[in-house]
All heavy atoms as TSV, in Angstrom:
chain	resi	resn	atom	element	x	y	z
A	1	MET	N	N	0.886	-1.182	-0.007
A	1	MET	CA	C	0.036	-0.021	0.011
A	1	MET	C	C	0.899	1.212	0.022
A	1	MET	O	O	1.743	1.396	0.848
A	1	MET	CB	C	-0.837	-0.061	1.197
A	1	MET	CG	C	-1.670	1.226	1.469
A	1	MET	SD	S	-2.737	0.943	2.872
A	1	MET	CE	C	-2.727	2.617	3.520
A	2	GLU	N	N	0.729	2.095	-1.001
A	2	GLU	CA	C	1.471	3.313	-1.022
A	2	GLU	C	C	0.850	4.386	-0.142
A	2	GLU	O	O	-0.432	4.488	-0.047
A	2	GLU	CB	C	1.570	3.859	-2.479
A	2	GLU	CG	C	2.570	4.855	-2.652
A	2	GLU	CD	C	2.767	5.173	-4.131
A	2	GLU	OE1	O	2.690	4.271	-4.969
A	2	GLU	OE2	O	3.049	6.361	-4.438
A	3	ILE	N	N	1.697	5.158	0.539
A	3	ILE	CA	C	1.223	6.161	1.437
A	3	ILE	C	C	1.277	7.537	0.747
A	3	ILE	O	O	2.187	7.697	-0.069
A	3	ILE	CB	C	2.019	6.196	2.704
A	3	ILE	CG1	C	1.960	4.775	3.423
A	3	ILE	CG2	C	1.555	7.265	3.716
A	3	ILE	CD1	C	2.890	4.614	4.512
A	4	GLU	N	N	0.336	8.419	1.027
A	4	GLU	CA	C	0.445	9.710	0.415
A	4	GLU	C	C	1.769	10.396	0.694
A	4	GLU	O	O	2.445	10.172	1.666
A	4	GLU	CB	C	-0.671	10.677	0.962
A	4	GLU	CG	C	-2.026	10.192	0.598
A	4	GLU	CD	C	-3.120	11.143	1.175
A	4	GLU	OE1	O	-2.823	12.276	1.429
A	4	GLU	OE2	O	-4.185	10.690	1.388
A	5	GLU	N	N	2.257	11.217	-0.280
A	5	GLU	CA	C	3.639	11.811	-0.230
A	5	GLU	C	C	3.945	12.541	1.113
A	5	GLU	O	O	5.009	12.452	1.568
A	5	GLU	CB	C	3.771	12.865	-1.358
A	5	GLU	CG	C	4.029	12.222	-2.709
A	5	GLU	CD	C	4.331	13.249	-3.766
A	5	GLU	OE1	O	4.938	14.251	-3.484
A	5	GLU	OE2	O	3.796	13.111	-4.846
A	6	THR	N	N	2.949	13.146	1.685
A	6	THR	CA	C	3.213	13.990	2.868
A	6	THR	C	C	3.169	13.141	4.159
A	6	THR	O	O	3.440	13.666	5.177
A	6	THR	CB	C	2.170	15.091	3.018
A	6	THR	OG1	O	0.842	14.554	3.051
A	6	THR	CG2	C	2.296	16.112	1.811
A	7	THR	N	N	2.846	11.891	3.999
A	7	THR	CA	C	2.696	11.019	5.237
A	7	THR	C	C	3.872	9.983	5.226
A	7	THR	O	O	4.159	9.376	4.239
A	7	THR	CB	C	1.357	10.260	5.179
A	7	THR	OG1	O	0.354	11.202	5.164
A	7	THR	CG2	C	1.208	9.437	6.498
A	8	SER	N	N	4.525	9.884	6.431
A	8	SER	CA	C	5.505	8.790	6.600
A	8	SER	C	C	5.298	8.290	8.006
A	8	SER	O	O	4.716	8.926	8.934
A	8	SER	CB	C	6.890	9.306	6.354
A	8	SER	OG	O	7.281	10.242	7.373
A	9	TYR	N	N	5.724	7.055	8.252
A	9	TYR	CA	C	5.583	6.396	9.513
A	9	TYR	C	C	6.942	5.909	10.059
A	9	TYR	O	O	7.802	5.600	9.251
A	9	TYR	CB	C	4.650	5.251	9.353
A	9	TYR	CG	C	3.198	5.608	8.975
A	9	TYR	CD1	C	2.884	5.608	7.684
A	9	TYR	CD2	C	2.341	5.931	9.967
A	9	TYR	CE1	C	1.562	6.014	7.321
A	9	TYR	CE2	C	1.063	6.314	9.587
A	9	TYR	CZ	C	0.678	6.331	8.299
A	9	TYR	OH	O	-0.612	6.720	7.992
A	10	ASN	N	N	6.989	5.814	11.361
A	10	ASN	CA	C	8.166	5.108	11.982
A	10	ASN	C	C	7.507	3.855	12.604
A	10	ASN	O	O	6.432	3.874	13.209
A	10	ASN	CB	C	8.701	5.931	13.085
A	10	ASN	CG	C	9.353	7.215	12.608
A	10	ASN	OD1	O	9.739	7.277	11.379
A	10	ASN	ND2	N	9.557	8.219	13.386
A	11	ILE	N	N	8.215	2.736	12.338
A	11	ILE	CA	C	7.683	1.417	12.785
A	11	ILE	C	C	8.706	0.802	13.675
A	11	ILE	O	O	9.958	0.819	13.395
A	11	ILE	CB	C	7.368	0.549	11.556
A	11	ILE	CG1	C	6.306	1.197	10.718
A	11	ILE	CG2	C	6.985	-0.872	12.018
A	11	ILE	CD1	C	6.056	0.510	9.399
A	12	TYR	N	N	8.231	0.240	14.795
A	12	TYR	CA	C	9.174	-0.352	15.792
A	12	TYR	C	C	8.681	-1.750	16.123
A	12	TYR	O	O	7.530	-2.068	16.157
A	12	TYR	CB	C	9.174	0.474	17.054
A	12	TYR	CG	C	9.542	1.868	16.817
A	12	TYR	CD1	C	8.579	2.861	16.698
A	12	TYR	CD2	C	10.867	2.263	16.647
A	12	TYR	CE1	C	8.934	4.242	16.373
A	12	TYR	CE2	C	11.209	3.598	16.411
A	12	TYR	CZ	C	10.240	4.543	16.301
A	12	TYR	OH	O	10.601	5.858	16.049
A	13	TYR	N	N	9.615	-2.608	16.431
A	13	TYR	CA	C	9.405	-3.964	17.015
A	13	TYR	C	C	10.238	-4.129	18.229
A	13	TYR	O	O	11.361	-3.794	18.226
A	13	TYR	CB	C	9.740	-5.036	15.973
A	13	TYR	CG	C	9.625	-6.445	16.659
A	13	TYR	CD1	C	8.392	-7.099	16.579
A	13	TYR	CD2	C	10.683	-7.016	17.334
A	13	TYR	CE1	C	8.280	-8.311	17.209
A	13	TYR	CE2	C	10.495	-8.218	17.917
A	13	TYR	CZ	C	9.299	-8.920	17.870
A	13	TYR	OH	O	9.154	-10.094	18.489
A	14	PRO	N	N	9.610	-4.545	19.333
A	14	PRO	CA	C	8.270	-4.950	19.510
A	14	PRO	C	C	7.396	-3.701	19.743
A	14	PRO	O	O	7.907	-2.615	19.862
A	14	PRO	CB	C	8.314	-5.794	20.880
A	14	PRO	CG	C	9.439	-5.210	21.573
A	14	PRO	CD	C	10.459	-4.794	20.553
A	15	ASN	N	N	6.106	-3.960	19.819
A	15	ASN	CA	C	5.180	-2.752	19.967
A	15	ASN	C	C	5.153	-2.238	21.418
A	15	ASN	O	O	4.457	-1.278	21.718
A	15	ASN	CB	C	3.787	-3.163	19.562
A	15	ASN	CG	C	3.167	-4.136	20.455
A	15	ASN	OD1	O	3.764	-4.761	21.307
A	15	ASN	ND2	N	1.853	-4.487	20.201
A	16	SER	N	N	6.002	-2.793	22.286
A	16	SER	CA	C	6.001	-2.266	23.699
A	16	SER	C	C	7.071	-1.211	23.865
A	16	SER	O	O	7.355	-0.895	25.048
A	16	SER	CB	C	6.293	-3.511	24.612
A	16	SER	OG	O	7.487	-4.137	24.254
A	17	VAL	N	N	7.686	-0.719	22.824
A	17	VAL	CA	C	8.682	0.361	22.973
A	17	VAL	C	C	8.001	1.607	23.490
A	17	VAL	O	O	6.811	1.749	23.340
A	17	VAL	CB	C	9.373	0.609	21.631
A	17	VAL	CG1	C	10.119	-0.575	21.113
A	17	VAL	CG2	C	8.485	1.268	20.625
A	18	THR	N	N	8.826	2.486	24.059
A	18	THR	CA	C	8.312	3.727	24.527
A	18	THR	C	C	8.885	4.823	23.616
A	18	THR	O	O	10.114	4.788	23.347
A	18	THR	CB	C	8.813	4.008	26.001
A	18	THR	OG1	O	8.302	2.960	26.782
A	18	THR	CG2	C	8.322	5.369	26.470
A	19	VAL	N	N	8.017	5.677	23.106
A	19	VAL	CA	C	8.434	6.777	22.285
A	19	VAL	C	C	8.151	8.107	23.048
A	19	VAL	O	O	7.034	8.389	23.444
A	19	VAL	CB	C	7.732	6.808	20.941
A	19	VAL	CG1	C	8.270	7.956	20.072
A	19	VAL	CG2	C	7.937	5.483	20.197
A	20	ALA	N	N	9.308	8.857	23.419
A	20	ALA	CA	C	9.048	10.012	24.258
A	20	ALA	C	C	8.381	11.141	23.406
A	20	ALA	O	O	8.774	11.405	22.272
A	20	ALA	CB	C	10.464	10.491	24.707
A	21	GLU	N	N	7.346	11.622	24.003
A	21	GLU	CA	C	6.625	12.728	23.367
A	21	GLU	C	C	7.458	13.973	23.325
A	21	GLU	O	O	8.190	14.285	24.234
A	21	GLU	CB	C	5.319	13.000	24.112
A	21	GLU	CG	C	4.336	13.897	23.380
A	21	GLU	CD	C	3.029	14.031	24.178
A	21	GLU	OE1	O	2.644	13.115	24.834
A	21	GLU	OE2	O	2.364	15.084	24.019
A	22	GLY	N	N	7.507	14.643	22.141
A	22	GLY	CA	C	8.268	15.809	21.954
A	22	GLY	C	C	9.651	15.573	21.326
A	22	GLY	O	O	10.020	16.102	20.305
A	23	THR	N	N	10.422	14.526	21.898
A	23	THR	CA	C	11.761	14.284	21.338
A	23	THR	C	C	11.691	13.109	20.365
A	23	THR	O	O	12.594	13.001	19.536
A	23	THR	CB	C	12.688	13.915	22.514
A	23	THR	OG1	O	12.227	12.693	23.069
A	23	THR	CG2	C	12.824	15.033	23.474
A	24	GLY	N	N	10.773	12.229	20.529
A	24	GLY	CA	C	10.705	11.039	19.658
A	24	GLY	C	C	11.735	10.007	19.902
A	24	GLY	O	O	11.958	9.038	19.226
A	25	ILE	N	N	12.475	10.090	21.068
A	25	ILE	CA	C	13.472	9.180	21.465
A	25	ILE	C	C	12.803	7.832	21.796
A	25	ILE	O	O	11.832	7.835	22.594
A	25	ILE	CB	C	14.355	9.660	22.622
A	25	ILE	CG1	C	15.121	10.889	22.205
A	25	ILE	CG2	C	15.247	8.576	23.138
A	25	ILE	CD1	C	15.887	11.614	23.307
A	26	VAL	N	N	13.292	6.767	21.255
A	26	VAL	CA	C	12.747	5.380	21.472
A	26	VAL	C	C	13.505	4.658	22.475
A	26	VAL	O	O	14.754	4.631	22.385
A	26	VAL	CB	C	12.703	4.680	20.129
A	26	VAL	CG1	C	12.158	3.273	20.229
A	26	VAL	CG2	C	11.801	5.481	19.063
A	27	SER	N	N	12.856	3.964	23.381
A	27	SER	CA	C	13.567	3.115	24.321
A	27	SER	C	C	12.751	1.820	24.628
A	27	SER	O	O	11.519	1.821	24.363
A	27	SER	CB	C	13.810	3.875	25.657
A	27	SER	OG	O	12.616	4.276	26.199
A	28	LEU	N	N	13.491	0.814	25.053
A	28	LEU	CA	C	12.878	-0.448	25.387
A	28	LEU	C	C	13.477	-0.895	26.705
A	28	LEU	O	O	14.719	-0.949	26.846
A	28	LEU	CB	C	13.184	-1.499	24.288
A	28	LEU	CG	C	12.740	-2.858	24.502
A	28	LEU	CD1	C	11.203	-2.971	24.622
A	28	LEU	CD2	C	13.220	-3.808	23.409
A	29	ASN	N	N	12.597	-1.118	27.697
A	29	ASN	CA	C	13.112	-1.516	29.006
A	29	ASN	C	C	13.688	-2.900	28.903
A	29	ASN	O	O	13.019	-3.854	28.586
A	29	ASN	CB	C	11.844	-1.543	29.980
A	29	ASN	CG	C	12.304	-1.819	31.357
A	29	ASN	OD1	O	13.335	-2.306	31.619
A	29	ASN	ND2	N	11.434	-1.458	32.302
A	30	MET	N	N	14.940	-2.937	29.328
A	30	MET	CA	C	15.622	-4.277	29.263
A	30	MET	C	C	16.090	-4.765	30.660
A	30	MET	O	O	17.016	-5.547	30.777
A	30	MET	CB	C	16.916	-4.132	28.334
A	30	MET	CG	C	16.510	-3.886	26.914
A	30	MET	SD	S	17.887	-4.160	25.850
A	30	MET	CE	C	17.198	-3.565	24.317
A	31	ASP	N	N	15.393	-4.316	31.652
A	31	ASP	CA	C	15.758	-4.576	33.054
A	31	ASP	C	C	15.738	-6.125	33.355
A	31	ASP	O	O	16.473	-6.632	34.144
A	31	ASP	CB	C	14.869	-3.883	34.075
A	31	ASP	CG	C	15.170	-2.375	34.091
A	31	ASP	OD1	O	16.238	-1.972	33.674
A	31	ASP	OD2	O	14.327	-1.630	34.632
A	32	SER	N	N	14.822	-6.811	32.702
A	32	SER	CA	C	14.666	-8.214	32.975
A	32	SER	C	C	15.481	-9.105	32.010
A	32	SER	O	O	15.403	-10.328	32.028
A	32	SER	CB	C	13.190	-8.645	32.789
A	32	SER	OG	O	12.441	-7.942	33.807
A	33	GLN	N	N	16.366	-8.495	31.177
A	33	GLN	CA	C	17.121	-9.304	30.281
A	33	GLN	C	C	18.240	-9.912	30.999
A	33	GLN	O	O	19.208	-9.382	31.430
A	33	GLN	CB	C	17.723	-8.372	29.191
A	33	GLN	CG	C	18.627	-9.173	28.255
A	33	GLN	CD	C	19.310	-8.232	27.205
A	33	GLN	OE1	O	18.872	-7.122	26.933
A	33	GLN	NE2	N	20.345	-8.634	26.626
A	34	THR	N	N	18.123	-11.287	31.179
A	34	THR	CA	C	19.093	-12.067	31.868
A	34	THR	C	C	19.246	-13.417	31.133
A	34	THR	O	O	18.244	-14.057	30.924
A	34	THR	CB	C	18.584	-12.362	33.308
A	34	THR	OG1	O	18.435	-11.114	33.966
A	34	THR	CG2	C	19.729	-13.139	34.041
A	35	GLN	N	N	20.499	-13.760	30.834
A	35	GLN	CA	C	20.699	-15.016	30.202
A	35	GLN	C	C	20.814	-16.080	31.253
A	35	GLN	O	O	21.524	-15.913	32.237
A	35	GLN	CB	C	22.000	-14.980	29.349
A	35	GLN	CG	C	22.353	-16.313	28.741
A	35	GLN	CD	C	21.262	-16.849	27.750
A	35	GLN	OE1	O	20.491	-16.081	27.186
A	35	GLN	NE2	N	21.208	-18.096	27.640
A	36	ILE	N	N	20.067	-17.153	31.110
A	36	ILE	CA	C	20.001	-18.195	32.223
A	36	ILE	C	C	21.037	-19.236	32.078
A	36	ILE	O	O	21.045	-20.166	32.858
A	36	ILE	CB	C	18.580	-18.708	32.387
A	36	ILE	CG1	C	18.070	-19.192	30.995
A	36	ILE	CG2	C	17.617	-17.622	32.862
A	36	ILE	CD1	C	16.682	-19.810	31.042
A	37	GLY	N	N	21.844	-19.209	31.029
A	37	GLY	CA	C	22.978	-20.108	30.871
A	37	GLY	C	C	22.626	-21.524	30.403
A	37	GLY	O	O	23.399	-22.437	30.540
A	38	ASN	N	N	21.427	-21.674	29.801
A	38	ASN	CA	C	21.130	-23.019	29.339
A	38	ASN	C	C	21.224	-23.138	27.769
A	38	ASN	O	O	20.603	-23.997	27.219
A	38	ASN	CB	C	19.702	-23.397	29.734
A	38	ASN	CG	C	18.608	-22.504	29.151
A	38	ASN	OD1	O	18.848	-21.601	28.440
A	38	ASN	ND2	N	17.357	-22.791	29.485
A	39	ASN	N	N	21.928	-22.259	27.186
A	39	ASN	CA	C	22.205	-22.203	25.698
A	39	ASN	C	C	20.876	-21.960	24.983
A	39	ASN	O	O	20.840	-22.254	23.753
A	39	ASN	CB	C	22.898	-23.441	25.254
A	39	ASN	CG	C	24.258	-23.571	25.785
A	39	ASN	OD1	O	24.961	-22.533	25.924
A	39	ASN	ND2	N	24.663	-24.789	26.126
A	40	ASN	N	N	19.873	-21.420	25.570
A	40	ASN	CA	C	18.662	-21.114	24.940
A	40	ASN	C	C	18.480	-19.554	25.010
A	40	ASN	O	O	18.392	-19.017	26.074
A	40	ASN	CB	C	17.499	-21.885	25.629
A	40	ASN	CG	C	16.136	-21.590	24.948
A	40	ASN	OD1	O	15.990	-20.650	24.211
A	40	ASN	ND2	N	15.248	-22.487	25.234
A	41	THR	N	N	18.361	-18.973	23.844
A	41	THR	CA	C	18.200	-17.515	23.832
A	41	THR	C	C	16.745	-17.045	23.409
A	41	THR	O	O	16.569	-15.881	23.153
A	41	THR	CB	C	19.228	-16.880	22.914
A	41	THR	OG1	O	19.109	-17.443	21.578
A	41	THR	CG2	C	20.676	-17.057	23.371
A	42	ASP	N	N	15.886	-17.951	23.316
A	42	ASP	CA	C	14.479	-17.639	22.936
A	42	ASP	C	C	13.890	-16.433	23.731
A	42	ASP	O	O	13.195	-15.633	23.112
A	42	ASP	CB	C	13.550	-18.863	23.061
A	42	ASP	CG	C	13.826	-19.921	22.013
A	42	ASP	OD1	O	14.587	-19.625	21.038
A	42	ASP	OD2	O	13.356	-21.050	22.181
A	43	HIS	N	N	14.119	-16.426	25.016
A	43	HIS	CA	C	13.585	-15.362	25.851
A	43	HIS	C	C	14.112	-14.028	25.500
A	43	HIS	O	O	13.513	-13.026	25.826
A	43	HIS	CB	C	13.776	-15.697	27.313
A	43	HIS	CG	C	15.261	-15.691	27.740
A	43	HIS	ND1	N	16.099	-16.727	27.344
A	43	HIS	CD2	C	16.061	-14.802	28.329
A	43	HIS	CE1	C	17.356	-16.474	27.740
A	43	HIS	NE2	N	17.291	-15.295	28.359
A	44	LEU	N	N	15.234	-13.916	24.835
A	44	LEU	CA	C	15.817	-12.602	24.535
A	44	LEU	C	C	15.112	-11.897	23.348
A	44	LEU	O	O	15.362	-10.763	23.157
A	44	LEU	CB	C	17.309	-12.778	24.171
A	44	LEU	CG	C	18.135	-13.276	25.399
A	44	LEU	CD1	C	19.547	-13.485	24.964
A	44	LEU	CD2	C	18.030	-12.397	26.565
A	45	ARG	N	N	14.240	-12.593	22.610
A	45	ARG	CA	C	13.573	-11.971	21.486
A	45	ARG	C	C	12.754	-10.767	21.935
A	45	ARG	O	O	12.460	-9.862	21.175
A	45	ARG	CB	C	12.720	-12.936	20.726
A	45	ARG	CG	C	11.492	-13.389	21.408
A	45	ARG	CD	C	10.696	-14.303	20.520
A	45	ARG	NE	N	9.562	-14.885	21.228
A	45	ARG	CZ	C	9.554	-16.041	21.868
A	45	ARG	NH1	N	10.583	-16.774	21.811
A	45	ARG	NH2	N	8.502	-16.464	22.465
A	46	ASN	N	N	12.384	-10.732	23.197
A	46	ASN	CA	C	11.604	-9.613	23.718
A	46	ASN	C	C	12.454	-8.373	23.971
A	46	ASN	O	O	11.955	-7.349	24.359
A	46	ASN	CB	C	10.833	-10.012	24.971
A	46	ASN	CG	C	9.858	-11.074	24.688
A	46	ASN	OD1	O	9.171	-11.120	23.694
A	46	ASN	ND2	N	9.698	-12.054	25.660
A	47	TYR	N	N	13.745	-8.555	23.868
A	47	TYR	CA	C	14.689	-7.466	24.127
A	47	TYR	C	C	15.492	-7.035	22.864
A	47	TYR	O	O	16.566	-6.457	22.981
A	47	TYR	CB	C	15.643	-7.900	25.246
A	47	TYR	CG	C	14.841	-8.206	26.485
A	47	TYR	CD1	C	14.612	-9.555	26.838
A	47	TYR	CD2	C	14.311	-7.233	27.279
A	47	TYR	CE1	C	13.761	-9.792	27.967
A	47	TYR	CE2	C	13.587	-7.499	28.388
A	47	TYR	CZ	C	13.322	-8.803	28.754
A	47	TYR	OH	O	12.527	-9.089	29.854
A	48	ILE	N	N	14.871	-7.273	21.736
A	48	ILE	CA	C	15.487	-6.818	20.467
A	48	ILE	C	C	14.674	-5.715	19.983
A	48	ILE	O	O	13.426	-5.793	19.784
A	48	ILE	CB	C	15.574	-7.966	19.411
A	48	ILE	CG1	C	16.450	-9.094	19.880
A	48	ILE	CG2	C	15.981	-7.424	18.093
A	48	ILE	CD1	C	16.358	-10.345	19.086
A	49	LEU	N	N	15.269	-4.555	19.810
A	49	LEU	CA	C	14.512	-3.404	19.308
A	49	LEU	C	C	14.943	-3.145	17.904
A	49	LEU	O	O	16.091	-2.911	17.517
A	49	LEU	CB	C	14.899	-2.136	20.174
A	49	LEU	CG	C	14.333	-0.802	19.701
A	49	LEU	CD1	C	12.846	-0.865	19.580
A	49	LEU	CD2	C	14.762	0.339	20.716
A	50	LEU	N	N	13.889	-3.206	17.029
A	50	LEU	CA	C	14.103	-2.940	15.570
A	50	LEU	C	C	13.275	-1.707	15.214
A	50	LEU	O	O	12.239	-1.432	15.793
A	50	LEU	CB	C	13.582	-4.097	14.808
A	50	LEU	CG	C	14.160	-5.490	15.062
A	50	LEU	CD1	C	13.431	-6.591	14.247
A	50	LEU	CD2	C	15.691	-5.525	14.796
A	51	GLU	N	N	13.811	-0.945	14.292
A	51	GLU	CA	C	13.105	0.229	13.774
A	51	GLU	C	C	13.228	0.484	12.343
A	51	GLU	O	O	14.247	0.085	11.688
A	51	GLU	CB	C	13.565	1.448	14.550
A	51	GLU	CG	C	14.927	2.044	14.041
A	51	GLU	CD	C	15.307	3.361	14.718
A	51	GLU	OE1	O	14.508	3.920	15.428
A	51	GLU	OE2	O	16.442	3.790	14.438
A	52	ALA	N	N	12.255	1.067	11.738
A	52	ALA	CA	C	12.262	1.621	10.397
A	52	ALA	C	C	11.613	2.963	10.443
A	52	ALA	O	O	10.566	3.128	10.955
A	52	ALA	CB	C	11.422	0.653	9.524
A	53	THR	N	N	12.338	3.919	9.953
A	53	THR	CA	C	11.871	5.328	10.082
A	53	THR	C	C	11.597	5.985	8.634
A	53	THR	O	O	12.299	5.554	7.742
A	53	THR	CB	C	12.853	6.221	10.861
A	53	THR	OG1	O	14.138	6.168	10.202
A	53	THR	CG2	C	13.004	5.728	12.252
A	54	GLY	N	N	10.705	6.888	8.636
A	54	GLY	CA	C	10.390	7.555	7.417
A	54	GLY	C	C	9.692	6.654	6.337
A	54	GLY	O	O	9.852	6.897	5.214
A	55	ILE	N	N	8.946	5.691	6.754
A	55	ILE	CA	C	8.287	4.720	5.847
A	55	ILE	C	C	7.216	5.379	5.058
A	55	ILE	O	O	6.358	6.031	5.640
A	55	ILE	CB	C	7.779	3.499	6.588
A	55	ILE	CG1	C	8.831	2.863	7.390
A	55	ILE	CG2	C	7.081	2.576	5.693
A	55	ILE	CD1	C	10.030	2.256	6.617
A	56	THR	N	N	7.370	5.317	3.717
A	56	THR	CA	C	6.303	5.839	2.895
A	56	THR	C	C	5.673	4.784	2.022
A	56	THR	O	O	4.671	5.039	1.291
A	56	THR	CB	C	6.937	6.946	1.951
A	56	THR	OG1	O	8.013	6.365	1.154
A	56	THR	CG2	C	7.446	8.135	2.753
A	57	ASP	N	N	6.156	3.565	2.053
A	57	ASP	CA	C	5.560	2.475	1.275
A	57	ASP	C	C	5.484	1.257	2.217
A	57	ASP	O	O	6.479	0.680	2.544
A	57	ASP	CB	C	6.511	2.132	0.127
A	57	ASP	CG	C	5.973	0.989	-0.775
A	57	ASP	OD1	O	4.970	0.444	-0.470
A	57	ASP	OD2	O	6.569	0.791	-1.806
A	58	LEU	N	N	4.301	0.922	2.609
A	58	LEU	CA	C	4.044	-0.226	3.495
A	58	LEU	C	C	4.406	-1.560	2.953
A	58	LEU	O	O	4.354	-2.583	3.612
A	58	LEU	CB	C	2.667	-0.117	4.055
A	58	LEU	CG	C	2.308	1.038	4.954
A	58	LEU	CD1	C	0.900	1.017	5.442
A	58	LEU	CD2	C	3.283	1.079	6.175
A	59	ASN	N	N	4.585	-1.637	1.620
A	59	ASN	CA	C	5.002	-2.849	0.939
A	59	ASN	C	C	6.477	-3.155	1.161
A	59	ASN	O	O	6.923	-4.242	0.857
A	59	ASN	CB	C	4.679	-2.801	-0.586
A	59	ASN	CG	C	3.190	-2.789	-0.754
A	59	ASN	OD1	O	2.446	-3.674	-0.246
A	59	ASN	ND2	N	2.691	-1.839	-1.532
A	60	TYR	N	N	7.252	-2.149	1.554
A	60	TYR	CA	C	8.704	-2.350	1.743
A	60	TYR	C	C	9.072	-1.712	3.061
A	60	TYR	O	O	9.206	-0.454	3.208
A	60	TYR	CB	C	9.479	-1.720	0.610
A	60	TYR	CG	C	10.971	-1.885	0.781
A	60	TYR	CD1	C	11.568	-3.182	0.590
A	60	TYR	CD2	C	11.742	-0.836	1.280
A	60	TYR	CE1	C	12.960	-3.309	0.751
A	60	TYR	CE2	C	13.120	-0.968	1.444
A	60	TYR	CZ	C	13.658	-2.261	1.229
A	60	TYR	OH	O	15.052	-2.371	1.413
A	61	ILE	N	N	9.271	-2.508	4.038
A	61	ILE	CA	C	9.682	-2.024	5.366
A	61	ILE	C	C	10.989	-2.730	5.766
A	61	ILE	O	O	11.001	-4.007	5.901
A	61	ILE	CB	C	8.604	-2.311	6.421
A	61	ILE	CG1	C	7.322	-1.604	6.036
A	61	ILE	CG2	C	9.110	-1.892	7.752
A	61	ILE	CD1	C	6.128	-1.953	6.913
A	62	ASN	N	N	12.095	-1.991	5.892
A	62	ASN	CA	C	13.376	-2.596	6.241
A	62	ASN	C	C	13.672	-2.277	7.730
A	62	ASN	O	O	14.097	-1.136	7.967
A	62	ASN	CB	C	14.462	-2.023	5.308
A	62	ASN	CG	C	15.772	-2.736	5.513
A	62	ASN	OD1	O	15.901	-3.668	6.087
A	62	ASN	ND2	N	16.837	-2.002	5.072
A	63	LEU	N	N	13.397	-3.197	8.588
A	63	LEU	CA	C	13.660	-2.985	10.008
A	63	LEU	C	C	15.125	-3.123	10.298
A	63	LEU	O	O	15.773	-4.076	9.811
A	63	LEU	CB	C	12.897	-3.953	10.845
A	63	LEU	CG	C	11.391	-3.711	10.826
A	63	LEU	CD1	C	10.648	-4.913	11.455
A	63	LEU	CD2	C	10.984	-2.500	11.674
A	64	LYS	N	N	15.783	-2.264	11.085
A	64	LYS	CA	C	17.147	-2.320	11.410
A	64	LYS	C	C	17.319	-2.464	12.889
A	64	LYS	O	O	16.549	-1.889	13.705
A	64	LYS	CB	C	17.858	-1.058	10.950
A	64	LYS	CG	C	17.852	-0.973	9.402
A	64	LYS	CD	C	18.622	0.252	8.881
A	64	LYS	CE	C	18.538	0.289	7.415
A	64	LYS	NZ	N	19.108	1.430	6.842
A	65	MET	N	N	18.362	-3.107	13.332
A	65	MET	CA	C	18.648	-3.320	14.740
A	65	MET	C	C	19.003	-1.961	15.424
A	65	MET	O	O	19.790	-1.250	14.894
A	65	MET	CB	C	19.823	-4.259	14.935
A	65	MET	CG	C	20.249	-4.530	16.310
A	65	MET	SD	S	19.053	-5.561	17.260
A	65	MET	CE	C	19.407	-7.151	16.525
A	66	LYS	N	N	18.299	-1.686	16.487
A	66	LYS	CA	C	18.618	-0.464	17.292
A	66	LYS	C	C	19.106	-0.843	18.620
A	66	LYS	O	O	19.878	-0.085	19.256
A	66	LYS	CB	C	17.370	0.406	17.347
A	66	LYS	CG	C	17.538	1.650	18.080
A	66	LYS	CD	C	16.462	2.668	17.773
A	66	LYS	CE	C	16.624	3.951	18.562
A	66	LYS	NZ	N	17.713	4.755	18.107
A	67	SER	N	N	18.756	-1.942	19.204
A	67	SER	CA	C	19.178	-2.309	20.553
A	67	SER	C	C	20.567	-2.857	20.541
A	67	SER	O	O	21.144	-3.357	19.604
A	67	SER	CB	C	18.224	-3.386	21.157
A	67	SER	OG	O	18.167	-4.533	20.301
A	68	LYS	N	N	21.229	-2.717	21.724
A	68	LYS	CA	C	22.587	-3.198	21.875
A	68	LYS	C	C	22.658	-4.266	23.032
A	68	LYS	O	O	23.642	-4.832	23.179
A	68	LYS	CB	C	23.472	-2.005	22.192
A	68	LYS	CG	C	23.601	-1.071	21.091
A	68	LYS	CD	C	24.614	-0.051	21.313
A	68	LYS	CE	C	24.952	0.737	20.061
A	68	LYS	NZ	N	24.426	1.942	19.898
A	69	GLY	N	N	21.567	-4.381	23.766
A	69	GLY	CA	C	21.623	-5.396	24.925
A	69	GLY	C	C	22.581	-4.916	25.988
A	69	GLY	O	O	23.260	-3.841	25.893
A	70	LYS	N	N	22.612	-5.673	27.028
A	70	LYS	CA	C	23.549	-5.260	28.101
A	70	LYS	C	C	24.191	-6.537	28.648
A	70	LYS	O	O	23.683	-7.661	28.542
A	70	LYS	CB	C	22.751	-4.588	29.224
A	70	LYS	CG	C	21.825	-5.466	29.989
A	70	LYS	CD	C	21.135	-4.628	31.083
A	70	LYS	CE	C	20.166	-5.503	31.915
A	70	LYS	NZ	N	19.536	-4.808	32.935
A	71	ARG	N	N	25.419	-6.403	29.104
A	71	ARG	CA	C	26.145	-7.557	29.666
A	71	ARG	C	C	25.934	-7.591	31.145
A	71	ARG	O	O	25.923	-6.579	31.811
A	71	ARG	CB	C	27.628	-7.365	29.322
A	71	ARG	CG	C	27.896	-7.434	27.861
A	71	ARG	CD	C	29.331	-7.308	27.511
A	71	ARG	NE	N	29.456	-7.355	26.061
A	71	ARG	CZ	C	30.252	-8.211	25.435
A	71	ARG	NH1	N	31.070	-8.958	26.123
A	71	ARG	NH2	N	30.390	-8.209	24.152
A	72	VAL	N	N	25.908	-8.775	31.625
A	72	VAL	CA	C	25.708	-8.945	33.068
A	72	VAL	C	C	26.996	-9.579	33.673
A	72	VAL	O	O	27.564	-10.408	33.149
A	72	VAL	CB	C	24.468	-9.874	33.309
A	72	VAL	CG1	C	24.120	-9.879	34.797
A	72	VAL	CG2	C	23.306	-9.491	32.474
């Protein structure tokens, strides 16, 4: 779906990100990110922040890694 010229969107994954009003700074709470040492990283998918900014064509969305994670 093509979007009108004057309209663009910013898209984030997951949808639980926080976007600061006024500044537009995006953050994702990673306080619970802990590796449990069982060689399974499935639980970390909730701590990956992806973004696509200035989207004008919903048929082509290229999400890029924004999160860096934290070491414990």
